[in-house]
N, C-alpha and C positions, 0 to 999 in steps of 0.2 A: 428538464430540472439542473441548476451549475452548484459548480463545483463550491461546496458552502465551509471546507475548511483546506490547508496544511497543513498535512502533520511532516514536521523535520528531525527525522531520523539519520539524519549526516553523521557521522563519525560511528557510530553505533557498527558490532561487528556483527555478524551470525551467531545464535538466533534471536536478535534483540527488534531488529525489527520486523521481525510478519508476530514475535509477541504480542508489540504494542501495537501493532495493526491491530489483531486480535483485538486486546483490550481495549483501545479506541473504538475498532466499527459497536463491538458492546451495545456501546451507549447510546447508537443511535438510532434512527428508525429503518425503517423497510426504506427502500431507493435516497438514501443518503448518499452523499460524494465525498471521497475524498481522496485530496492530491499528497501523495508519499514520498518525499523525499528520502535518495536514501546511498552512502558510498561502496556499501559494502556490498563487492562481488557478486557475490552468491546472493544477492536479492533477484537478479532477472532470473533466477530459477524460484528462489525461496518463495516469493510473494505472487507467482502465479499461480505456482505450489498447493500453495494458501489458498487464495481465491477460490479455485477446482473443485479442492477440500472440505470446503464450509460454505459453497454454494454463491458466492462475492463475484460479481459481473470486474473484468479486467478489462476499462475501458479502454484505456493507452499503456506504452508502454513503449518509453523515448529516454538515449540516452542524453545528461545532461551536463554540465559543465564538473568532471569530478566522479560523477557517478549518473545517477538511474532515478524516474521518472517514472510514478505509475499511478491513474484513474482508477478507482474502483467505486463499485457501485455495491453498496448493501443487499444481501438477499433480504 
């Protein structure tokens, strides 16, 4: 399955990236994938923790220009 969309959360500070990601995933079907882009330095801790807590799969985590990108598959 390919990425269905990118969630641009650049410029938002903790805890908004996690809260917006959670809200967005709520409306998707199981197995759907999204790419989350953020500039919040705490996202490298918060997003993986959120995925573990909620049972989603973090498929990739990589630095980007000025931030970080995460590929998440909904549980």
